[in-house]
KEMI-291981 format. One record per residue (C-alpha): z, y negated, x negated; residue in three letters. Coordinates in steps of 0.2 Angstrom, whole numbers, plus 5000, padded with zeros to 4 digits. Example, Ala and Ser with C-alpha at 12.3 -4.5 7.8 and 13.67 -1.06 7.14 Angstrom:
<sites>
@Z = 5039 | Y = 5022 | X = 4938 | code = ALA
@Z = 5036 | Y = 5005 | X = 4932 | code = SER
</sites>
This chain:
<sites>
@Z = 5002 | Y = 4999 | X = 5002 | code = MET
@Z = 5004 | Y = 4988 | X = 4984 | code = THR
@Z = 4988 | Y = 4990 | X = 4975 | code = SER
@Z = 4978 | Y = 4990 | X = 4992 | code = ASN
@Z = 4987 | Y = 4970 | X = 4994 | code = SER
@Z = 4987 | Y = 4967 | X = 4974 | code = SER
@Z = 4964 | Y = 4973 | X = 4976 | code = THR
@Z = 4963 | Y = 4960 | X = 4993 | code = VAL
@Z = 4971 | Y = 4947 | X = 4985 | code = GLY
@Z = 4962 | Y = 4950 | X = 4971 | code = GLN
@Z = 4947 | Y = 4948 | X = 4981 | code = LEU
@Z = 4952 | Y = 4934 | X = 4990 | code = LEU
@Z = 4959 | Y = 4920 | X = 4976 | code = TRP
@Z = 4948 | Y = 4927 | X = 4958 | code = HIS
@Z = 4932 | Y = 4927 | X = 4966 | code = GLY
@Z = 4920 | Y = 4941 | X = 4971 | code = PRO
@Z = 4921 | Y = 4953 | X = 4957 | code = VAL
@Z = 4899 | Y = 4951 | X = 4954 | code = CYS
@Z = 4895 | Y = 4951 | X = 4935 | code = THR
@Z = 4883 | Y = 4938 | X = 4939 | code = SER
@Z = 4872 | Y = 4933 | X = 4954 | code = TRP
@Z = 4854 | Y = 4932 | X = 4959 | code = LYS
@Z = 4844 | Y = 4917 | X = 4952 | code = GLN
@Z = 4825 | Y = 4920 | X = 4967 | code = GLU
@Z = 4832 | Y = 4917 | X = 4982 | code = GLN
@Z = 4824 | Y = 4932 | X = 4996 | code = GLU
@Z = 4809 | Y = 4932 | X = 5001 | code = GLY
@Z = 4803 | Y = 4923 | X = 5021 | code = ALA
@Z = 4805 | Y = 4937 | X = 5029 | code = ILE
@Z = 4825 | Y = 4935 | X = 5028 | code = TYR
@Z = 4825 | Y = 4920 | X = 5031 | code = HIS
@Z = 4815 | Y = 4919 | X = 5045 | code = LEU
@Z = 4827 | Y = 4932 | X = 5052 | code = ALA
@Z = 4840 | Y = 4925 | X = 5052 | code = ASN
@Z = 4833 | Y = 4908 | X = 5060 | code = CYS
@Z = 4828 | Y = 4923 | X = 5076 | code = ILE
@Z = 4844 | Y = 4930 | X = 5077 | code = LEU
@Z = 4850 | Y = 4911 | X = 5077 | code = LEU
@Z = 4842 | Y = 4907 | X = 5095 | code = LEU
@Z = 4845 | Y = 4924 | X = 5100 | code = GLY
@Z = 4863 | Y = 4923 | X = 5103 | code = PHE
@Z = 4861 | Y = 4906 | X = 5108 | code = MET
@Z = 4855 | Y = 4914 | X = 5127 | code = ALA
@Z = 4863 | Y = 4911 | X = 5142 | code = GLY
@Z = 4868 | Y = 4922 | X = 5157 | code = SER
@Z = 4859 | Y = 4936 | X = 5170 | code = GLY
@Z = 4846 | Y = 4948 | X = 5169 | code = VAL
@Z = 4834 | Y = 4930 | X = 5165 | code = TYR
@Z = 4847 | Y = 4929 | X = 5148 | code = GLY
@Z = 4847 | Y = 4945 | X = 5146 | code = GLY
@Z = 4828 | Y = 4945 | X = 5143 | code = LEU
@Z = 4832 | Y = 4931 | X = 5130 | code = TYR
@Z = 4844 | Y = 4940 | X = 5122 | code = LEU
@Z = 4835 | Y = 4957 | X = 5115 | code = PHE
@Z = 4819 | Y = 4948 | X = 5114 | code = GLY
@Z = 4823 | Y = 4938 | X = 5101 | code = PHE
@Z = 4838 | Y = 4950 | X = 5095 | code = LEU
@Z = 4825 | Y = 4964 | X = 5093 | code = GLY
@Z = 4812 | Y = 4952 | X = 5085 | code = THR
@Z = 4824 | Y = 4947 | X = 5072 | code = GLY
@Z = 4830 | Y = 4966 | X = 5068 | code = TYR
@Z = 4812 | Y = 4972 | X = 5066 | code = LEU
@Z = 4811 | Y = 4957 | X = 5052 | code = CYS
@Z = 4826 | Y = 4963 | X = 5043 | code = HIS
@Z = 4816 | Y = 4978 | X = 5043 | code = VAL
@Z = 4800 | Y = 4973 | X = 5035 | code = LEU
@Z = 4812 | Y = 4962 | X = 5021 | code = TRP
@Z = 4823 | Y = 4979 | X = 5017 | code = GLY
@Z = 4806 | Y = 4987 | X = 5017 | code = TRP
@Z = 4796 | Y = 4976 | X = 5006 | code = PHE
@Z = 4808 | Y = 4965 | X = 4997 | code = ASN
@Z = 4828 | Y = 4973 | X = 4997 | code = ALA
@Z = 4819 | Y = 4992 | X = 4993 | code = CYS
@Z = 4837 | Y = 4998 | X = 5004 | code = GLY
@Z = 4837 | Y = 5012 | X = 5015 | code = LEU
@Z = 4850 | Y = 5008 | X = 5024 | code = ASP
@Z = 4845 | Y = 4989 | X = 5026 | code = VAL
@Z = 4830 | Y = 5000 | X = 5035 | code = VAL
@Z = 4839 | Y = 5011 | X = 5047 | code = LEU
@Z = 4853 | Y = 4999 | X = 5051 | code = TRP
@Z = 4841 | Y = 4987 | X = 5055 | code = SER
@Z = 4826 | Y = 5002 | X = 5063 | code = ALA
@Z = 4842 | Y = 5003 | X = 5074 | code = LEU
@Z = 4847 | Y = 4989 | X = 5084 | code = LEU
@Z = 4832 | Y = 4984 | X = 5088 | code = THR
@Z = 4826 | Y = 5002 | X = 5093 | code = ALA
@Z = 4844 | Y = 4997 | X = 5103 | code = ALA
@Z = 4841 | Y = 4981 | X = 5109 | code = CYS
@Z = 4823 | Y = 4988 | X = 5114 | code = LEU
@Z = 4827 | Y = 5000 | X = 5127 | code = LEU
@Z = 4839 | Y = 4986 | X = 5133 | code = GLN
@Z = 4822 | Y = 4975 | X = 5136 | code = LEU
@Z = 4816 | Y = 4987 | X = 5143 | code = GLY
@Z = 4832 | Y = 4994 | X = 5157 | code = HIS
@Z = 4831 | Y = 4975 | X = 5160 | code = LEU
@Z = 4812 | Y = 4975 | X = 5165 | code = VAL
@Z = 4815 | Y = 4988 | X = 5174 | code = TYR
@Z = 4827 | Y = 4980 | X = 5183 | code = ARG
@Z = 4816 | Y = 4965 | X = 5188 | code = LEU
@Z = 4803 | Y = 4977 | X = 5194 | code = ARG
@Z = 4814 | Y = 4988 | X = 5207 | code = VAL
@Z = 4825 | Y = 4970 | X = 5215 | code = ASP
@Z = 4807 | Y = 4960 | X = 5219 | code = THR
@Z = 4805 | Y = 4958 | X = 5237 | code = LEU
@Z = 4791 | Y = 4956 | X = 5245 | code = PRO
@Z = 4784 | Y = 4938 | X = 5251 | code = GLU
@Z = 4789 | Y = 4940 | X = 5269 | code = GLU
@Z = 4806 | Y = 4946 | X = 5262 | code = PHE
@Z = 4811 | Y = 4933 | X = 5245 | code = CYS
@Z = 4808 | Y = 4917 | X = 5255 | code = LEU
@Z = 4820 | Y = 4925 | X = 5273 | code = LEU
@Z = 4835 | Y = 4923 | X = 5257 | code = TYR
@Z = 4829 | Y = 4906 | X = 5251 | code = LYS
@Z = 4831 | Y = 4901 | X = 5271 | code = THR
@Z = 4843 | Y = 4910 | X = 5277 | code = LEU
@Z = 4854 | Y = 4921 | X = 5263 | code = GLY
@Z = 4852 | Y = 4905 | X = 5250 | code = MET
@Z = 4863 | Y = 4893 | X = 5257 | code = PRO
@Z = 4876 | Y = 4905 | X = 5265 | code = LEU
@Z = 4880 | Y = 4912 | X = 5247 | code = ARG
@Z = 4874 | Y = 4930 | X = 5251 | code = VAL
@Z = 4875 | Y = 4939 | X = 5236 | code = PRO
@Z = 4857 | Y = 4948 | X = 5230 | code = LEU
@Z = 4864 | Y = 4965 | X = 5232 | code = HIS
@Z = 4870 | Y = 4960 | X = 5250 | code = THR
@Z = 4855 | Y = 4957 | X = 5256 | code = TYR
@Z = 4845 | Y = 4969 | X = 5250 | code = GLN
@Z = 4856 | Y = 4982 | X = 5258 | code = GLU
@Z = 4852 | Y = 4974 | X = 5276 | code = ILE
@Z = 4834 | Y = 4975 | X = 5275 | code = ILE
@Z = 4837 | Y = 4993 | X = 5269 | code = ARG
@Z = 4843 | Y = 4995 | X = 5286 | code = CYS
@Z = 4827 | Y = 4988 | X = 5291 | code = CYS
@Z = 4816 | Y = 4999 | X = 5281 | code = HIS
@Z = 4809 | Y = 4983 | X = 5271 | code = GLN
@Z = 4797 | Y = 4986 | X = 5285 | code = GLN
@Z = 4787 | Y = 4971 | X = 5294 | code = VAL
@Z = 4781 | Y = 4971 | X = 5314 | code = LEU
@Z = 4769 | Y = 4961 | X = 5321 | code = THR
@Z = 4764 | Y = 4957 | X = 5336 | code = LEU
@Z = 4746 | Y = 4951 | X = 5343 | code = ALA
@Z = 4743 | Y = 4934 | X = 5354 | code = THR
@Z = 4751 | Y = 4938 | X = 5373 | code = GLU
@Z = 4760 | Y = 4952 | X = 5367 | code = GLN
@Z = 4776 | Y = 4958 | X = 5379 | code = THR
@Z = 4792 | Y = 4963 | X = 5363 | code = TYR
@Z = 4803 | Y = 4966 | X = 5378 | code = ALA
@Z = 4799 | Y = 4966 | X = 5398 | code = VAL
@Z = 4815 | Y = 4960 | X = 5410 | code = GLU
@Z = 4825 | Y = 4975 | X = 5418 | code = GLY
@Z = 4813 | Y = 4991 | X = 5408 | code = GLU
@Z = 4816 | Y = 4986 | X = 5391 | code = THR
@Z = 4832 | Y = 4993 | X = 5380 | code = PRO
@Z = 4840 | Y = 4985 | X = 5372 | code = ILE
@Z = 4842 | Y = 4998 | X = 5359 | code = ASN
@Z = 4839 | Y = 4985 | X = 5343 | code = GLN
@Z = 4843 | Y = 4968 | X = 5331 | code = LEU
@Z = 4825 | Y = 4960 | X = 5329 | code = SER
@Z = 4825 | Y = 4943 | X = 5319 | code = LEU
@Z = 4807 | Y = 4935 | X = 5317 | code = LEU
@Z = 4798 | Y = 4930 | X = 5302 | code = LEU
@Z = 4783 | Y = 4919 | X = 5309 | code = ALA
@Z = 4773 | Y = 4915 | X = 5324 | code = GLY
@Z = 4782 | Y = 4909 | X = 5342 | code = ARG
@Z = 4787 | Y = 4918 | X = 5359 | code = VAL
@Z = 4790 | Y = 4912 | X = 5377 | code = ARG
@Z = 4807 | Y = 4919 | X = 5387 | code = VAL
@Z = 4805 | Y = 4917 | X = 5404 | code = SER
@Z = 4815 | Y = 4927 | X = 5420 | code = GLN
@Z = 4804 | Y = 4931 | X = 5436 | code = ASP
@Z = 4787 | Y = 4921 | X = 5426 | code = GLY
@Z = 4798 | Y = 4904 | X = 5427 | code = GLN
@Z = 4801 | Y = 4898 | X = 5408 | code = PHE
@Z = 4818 | Y = 4897 | X = 5397 | code = LEU
@Z = 4813 | Y = 4892 | X = 5380 | code = HIS
@Z = 4806 | Y = 4896 | X = 5366 | code = TYR
@Z = 4810 | Y = 4906 | X = 5349 | code = ILE
@Z = 4807 | Y = 4900 | X = 5335 | code = PHE
@Z = 4806 | Y = 4906 | X = 5315 | code = PRO
@Z = 4821 | Y = 4914 | X = 5308 | code = TYR
@Z = 4827 | Y = 4916 | X = 5325 | code = GLN
@Z = 4833 | Y = 4930 | X = 5332 | code = PHE
@Z = 4823 | Y = 4937 | X = 5347 | code = MET
@Z = 4840 | Y = 4946 | X = 5357 | code = ASP
@Z = 4855 | Y = 4941 | X = 5349 | code = SER
@Z = 4862 | Y = 4938 | X = 5367 | code = PRO
@Z = 4859 | Y = 4957 | X = 5375 | code = GLU
@Z = 4866 | Y = 4962 | X = 5357 | code = TRP
@Z = 4879 | Y = 4954 | X = 5359 | code = GLU
@Z = 4882 | Y = 4957 | X = 5381 | code = SER
@Z = 4884 | Y = 4976 | X = 5375 | code = LEU
@Z = 4897 | Y = 4986 | X = 5366 | code = HIS
@Z = 4891 | Y = 4997 | X = 5352 | code = PRO
@Z = 4895 | Y = 5013 | X = 5364 | code = THR
@Z = 4884 | Y = 5006 | X = 5383 | code = GLU
@Z = 4867 | Y = 5004 | X = 5387 | code = GLU
@Z = 4857 | Y = 4989 | X = 5394 | code = GLY
@Z = 4840 | Y = 4981 | X = 5395 | code = VAL
@Z = 4832 | Y = 4969 | X = 5394 | code = PHE
@Z = 4837 | Y = 4953 | X = 5404 | code = GLN
@Z = 4822 | Y = 4941 | X = 5403 | code = VAL
@Z = 4804 | Y = 4946 | X = 5398 | code = THR
@Z = 4798 | Y = 4941 | X = 5377 | code = LEU
@Z = 4781 | Y = 4937 | X = 5376 | code = THR
@Z = 4774 | Y = 4929 | X = 5359 | code = ALA
@Z = 4764 | Y = 4916 | X = 5364 | code = GLU
@Z = 4756 | Y = 4919 | X = 5344 | code = THR
@Z = 4752 | Y = 4929 | X = 5334 | code = GLU
@Z = 4770 | Y = 4933 | X = 5326 | code = CYS
@Z = 4778 | Y = 4944 | X = 5311 | code = SER
@Z = 4798 | Y = 4950 | X = 5311 | code = TYR
@Z = 4810 | Y = 4963 | X = 5304 | code = ILE
@Z = 4819 | Y = 4975 | X = 5318 | code = SER
@Z = 4837 | Y = 4985 | X = 5313 | code = TRP
@Z = 4841 | Y = 4997 | X = 5324 | code = PRO
@Z = 4854 | Y = 4998 | X = 5333 | code = ARG
@Z = 4864 | Y = 5013 | X = 5327 | code = LYS
@Z = 4859 | Y = 5010 | X = 5311 | code = SER
@Z = 4864 | Y = 4995 | X = 5308 | code = LEU
@Z = 4881 | Y = 4998 | X = 5320 | code = HIS
@Z = 4886 | Y = 5007 | X = 5305 | code = HIS
@Z = 4885 | Y = 4997 | X = 5294 | code = LEU
@Z = 4896 | Y = 4984 | X = 5299 | code = LEU
@Z = 4908 | Y = 4994 | X = 5304 | code = ASP
@Z = 4906 | Y = 4998 | X = 5284 | code = ARG
@Z = 4907 | Y = 4982 | X = 5275 | code = GLU
@Z = 4917 | Y = 4965 | X = 5282 | code = ARG
@Z = 4908 | Y = 4952 | X = 5272 | code = TYR
@Z = 4893 | Y = 4959 | X = 5283 | code = ILE
@Z = 4900 | Y = 4960 | X = 5299 | code = SER
@Z = 4906 | Y = 4943 | X = 5294 | code = GLY
@Z = 4890 | Y = 4937 | X = 5290 | code = LEU
@Z = 4878 | Y = 4943 | X = 5306 | code = PHE
@Z = 4895 | Y = 4937 | X = 5317 | code = SER
@Z = 4890 | Y = 4920 | X = 5311 | code = ALA
@Z = 4872 | Y = 4922 | X = 5313 | code = LEU
@Z = 4871 | Y = 4926 | X = 5328 | code = LEU
@Z = 4883 | Y = 4915 | X = 5334 | code = GLY
@Z = 4874 | Y = 4903 | X = 5331 | code = TYR
@Z = 4858 | Y = 4907 | X = 5336 | code = ASP
@Z = 4867 | Y = 4910 | X = 5353 | code = ILE
@Z = 4874 | Y = 4891 | X = 5355 | code = SER
@Z = 4856 | Y = 4885 | X = 5347 | code = GLU
@Z = 4850 | Y = 4896 | X = 5365 | code = LYS
@Z = 4865 | Y = 4887 | X = 5379 | code = LEU
@Z = 4860 | Y = 4870 | X = 5370 | code = TYR
@Z = 4840 | Y = 4873 | X = 5374 | code = THR
@Z = 4848 | Y = 4876 | X = 5392 | code = LEU
@Z = 4858 | Y = 4862 | X = 5394 | code = ASN
@Z = 4844 | Y = 4852 | X = 5387 | code = ASP
@Z = 4832 | Y = 4858 | X = 5400 | code = LYS
@Z = 4846 | Y = 4853 | X = 5414 | code = LEU
@Z = 4848 | Y = 4840 | X = 5408 | code = PHE
@Z = 4832 | Y = 4832 | X = 5409 | code = ALA
@Z = 4835 | Y = 4839 | X = 5430 | code = LYS
@Z = 4850 | Y = 4835 | X = 5433 | code = PHE
@Z = 4853 | Y = 4819 | X = 5424 | code = GLY
@Z = 4869 | Y = 4826 | X = 5416 | code = LEU
@Z = 4874 | Y = 4836 | X = 5403 | code = ARG
@Z = 4887 | Y = 4851 | X = 5404 | code = PHE
@Z = 4900 | Y = 4859 | X = 5394 | code = ASP
@Z = 4893 | Y = 4877 | X = 5387 | code = ILE
@Z = 4913 | Y = 4879 | X = 5383 | code = ARG
@Z = 4915 | Y = 4882 | X = 5401 | code = LEU
@Z = 4910 | Y = 4894 | X = 5415 | code = PRO
@Z = 4901 | Y = 4878 | X = 5421 | code = SER
@Z = 4886 | Y = 4880 | X = 5415 | code = LEU
@Z = 4887 | Y = 4899 | X = 5422 | code = TYR
@Z = 4887 | Y = 4896 | X = 5438 | code = HIS
@Z = 4873 | Y = 4884 | X = 5436 | code = VAL
@Z = 4862 | Y = 4898 | X = 5428 | code = LEU
@Z = 4870 | Y = 4916 | X = 5434 | code = GLY
@Z = 4867 | Y = 4923 | X = 5450 | code = PRO
@Z = 4879 | Y = 4930 | X = 5461 | code = SER
@Z = 4884 | Y = 4939 | X = 5478 | code = THR
@Z = 4882 | Y = 4933 | X = 5495 | code = SER
@Z = 4901 | Y = 4933 | X = 5496 | code = ASP
@Z = 4903 | Y = 4922 | X = 5480 | code = GLY
@Z = 4889 | Y = 4912 | X = 5488 | code = GLY
@Z = 4900 | Y = 4910 | X = 5503 | code = LEU
@Z = 4915 | Y = 4907 | X = 5491 | code = GLU
@Z = 4906 | Y = 4895 | X = 5483 | code = SER
@Z = 4903 | Y = 4882 | X = 5499 | code = GLU
@Z = 4919 | Y = 4886 | X = 5506 | code = LYS
@Z = 4925 | Y = 4876 | X = 5490 | code = ASP
@Z = 4910 | Y = 4863 | X = 5491 | code = ASP
@Z = 4915 | Y = 4857 | X = 5511 | code = GLN
@Z = 4934 | Y = 4858 | X = 5506 | code = GLU
@Z = 4931 | Y = 4847 | X = 5491 | code = ASN
@Z = 4915 | Y = 4836 | X = 5501 | code = CYS
@Z = 4928 | Y = 4832 | X = 5516 | code = GLU
@Z = 4947 | Y = 4830 | X = 5510 | code = PRO
@Z = 4953 | Y = 4826 | X = 5529 | code = ALA
@Z = 4944 | Y = 4841 | X = 5538 | code = MET
@Z = 4960 | Y = 4853 | X = 5543 | code = SER
@Z = 4963 | Y = 4868 | X = 5538 | code = PRO
@Z = 4955 | Y = 4881 | X = 5557 | code = ALA
@Z = 4941 | Y = 4869 | X = 5555 | code = GLU
@Z = 4937 | Y = 4874 | X = 5534 | code = ALA
@Z = 4935 | Y = 4892 | X = 5537 | code = LEU
@Z = 4917 | Y = 4898 | X = 5538 | code = PRO
@Z = 4913 | Y = 4905 | X = 5557 | code = THR
@Z = 4915 | Y = 4922 | X = 5550 | code = SER
@Z = 4934 | Y = 4922 | X = 5545 | code = ALA
@Z = 4937 | Y = 4909 | X = 5563 | code = GLN
@Z = 4949 | Y = 4921 | X = 5575 | code = PRO
@Z = 4939 | Y = 4921 | X = 5592 | code = THR
@Z = 4948 | Y = 4913 | X = 5606 | code = PRO
@Z = 4952 | Y = 4924 | X = 5619 | code = SER
@Z = 4950 | Y = 4923 | X = 5635 | code = VAL
@Z = 4966 | Y = 4931 | X = 5642 | code = THR
@Z = 4980 | Y = 4921 | X = 5634 | code = SER
@Z = 4999 | Y = 4918 | X = 5633 | code = SER
@Z = 5005 | Y = 4903 | X = 5639 | code = PRO
@Z = 5017 | Y = 4902 | X = 5621 | code = SER
@Z = 5001 | Y = 4905 | X = 5610 | code = ALA
@Z = 4994 | Y = 4889 | X = 5623 | code = THR
@Z = 5009 | Y = 4879 | X = 5619 | code = SER
@Z = 5008 | Y = 4879 | X = 5601 | code = LEU
@Z = 5010 | Y = 4864 | X = 5589 | code = PRO
@Z = 4993 | Y = 4859 | X = 5583 | code = ALA
@Z = 4994 | Y = 4860 | X = 5563 | code = PRO
@Z = 4993 | Y = 4844 | X = 5551 | code = LEU
@Z = 4982 | Y = 4837 | X = 5544 | code = PRO
@Z = 4976 | Y = 4841 | X = 5524 | code = ARG
@Z = 4982 | Y = 4825 | X = 5514 | code = ALA
@Z = 4963 | Y = 4816 | X = 5505 | code = ARG
@Z = 4960 | Y = 4822 | X = 5490 | code = MET
@Z = 4954 | Y = 4813 | X = 5477 | code = SER
@Z = 4936 | Y = 4808 | X = 5473 | code = ARG
@Z = 4929 | Y = 4824 | X = 5465 | code = PRO
@Z = 4922 | Y = 4816 | X = 5448 | code = ASP
@Z = 4902 | Y = 4819 | X = 5439 | code = SER
@Z = 4900 | Y = 4831 | X = 5431 | code = SER
@Z = 4908 | Y = 4842 | X = 5449 | code = VAL
@Z = 4895 | Y = 4834 | X = 5460 | code = LEU
@Z = 4882 | Y = 4841 | X = 5448 | code = ALA
@Z = 4888 | Y = 4857 | X = 5445 | code = SER
@Z = 4890 | Y = 4855 | X = 5468 | code = MET
@Z = 4868 | Y = 4851 | X = 5467 | code = THR
@Z = 4865 | Y = 4864 | X = 5455 | code = ALA
@Z = 4875 | Y = 4880 | X = 5466 | code = LEU
@Z = 4868 | Y = 4873 | X = 5481 | code = ARG
@Z = 4850 | Y = 4873 | X = 5474 | code = SER
@Z = 4852 | Y = 4888 | X = 5467 | code = SER
@Z = 4852 | Y = 4901 | X = 5482 | code = PRO
@Z = 4866 | Y = 4916 | X = 5472 | code = GLN
@Z = 4879 | Y = 4912 | X = 5461 | code = VAL
@Z = 4886 | Y = 4924 | X = 5453 | code = ARG
@Z = 4906 | Y = 4930 | X = 5460 | code = SER
@Z = 4919 | Y = 4924 | X = 5449 | code = ARG
@Z = 4928 | Y = 4937 | X = 5434 | code = GLY
@Z = 4912 | Y = 4944 | X = 5432 | code = GLN
@Z = 4901 | Y = 4932 | X = 5426 | code = ALA
@Z = 4893 | Y = 4940 | X = 5409 | code = PRO
@Z = 4888 | Y = 4934 | X = 5392 | code = LEU
@Z = 4870 | Y = 4929 | X = 5395 | code = VAL
@Z = 4865 | Y = 4922 | X = 5413 | code = PRO
@Z = 4856 | Y = 4934 | X = 5423 | code = ILE
@Z = 4844 | Y = 4922 | X = 5436 | code = HIS
@Z = 4840 | Y = 4906 | X = 5434 | code = THR
@Z = 4836 | Y = 4894 | X = 5445 | code = PRO
@Z = 4818 | Y = 4885 | X = 5443 | code = GLU
@Z = 4822 | Y = 4871 | X = 5431 | code = LEU
</sites>
């Protein structure tokens, strides 16, 4: 141990053990190799940074092989430099293979730049999402239907890439679907994974369209397995549905002159269907709001009023008349607009049965 420390101290304090230094300098190949190595170690990160790094390192070590063979004439220099050159070339081949595998088609690359990059979605996560749809782009010809109301089952989720799709119900136009919007987000959200249903609207391509589609079962399995992807789809679908609701709200504003709050059931009651019982109940509420001084007996519908009997007892006829109802305050403009829309709609859905998506819409 003492001898080793004394040797190291001698090397450090008494200079190198070389008896003489070479007077001539190394050749130009040696200096070129070191300059290339210096440039190589300035590389950045990522795949392209790796290509830069190992490209320059491989070239620099190759210059060292040439220098060891022609100038240094040392077998060890040649072997070590050749080994390092081979390692850099192998790493370059691996990076090129990764770039070729990770390359996306043009449509999916543009989709990632439009939706994925603003949300900072990792590329490997995006690739897992598009693998679920088999990286297949589907097309629709002009006036070709994607879904027919009451017939097409809800068994997939589609995203429009190019073109324009018209949404209608009973021949009445509702709104358009533009590129990078979901084509059936309301139908997707209205069903549980174990439920089945059919489209309540008709989707027709107005121009030549291209879209991607995820099978329902495969996408549900992916969402159950990956919580990050599940949250991502929840955000995208929620934004898409809100955009569709605002589009319908703008149409109502053009007709009634008032904007409805899409967070409340009022917009649904303007747009939604109902049974006959629900219609009678809403009409009764309207009458109570518009005629607050009416007595309870007069406010009842005809079918609910008791029929007077021919033989009534004196005690029954001597009952005092009911007191008139206290006068109610005048409803505000939003309530009056809702009542107007309710009367213009042939049906109003009964309370407590409103689905996520309106089934029927009035003429807008």
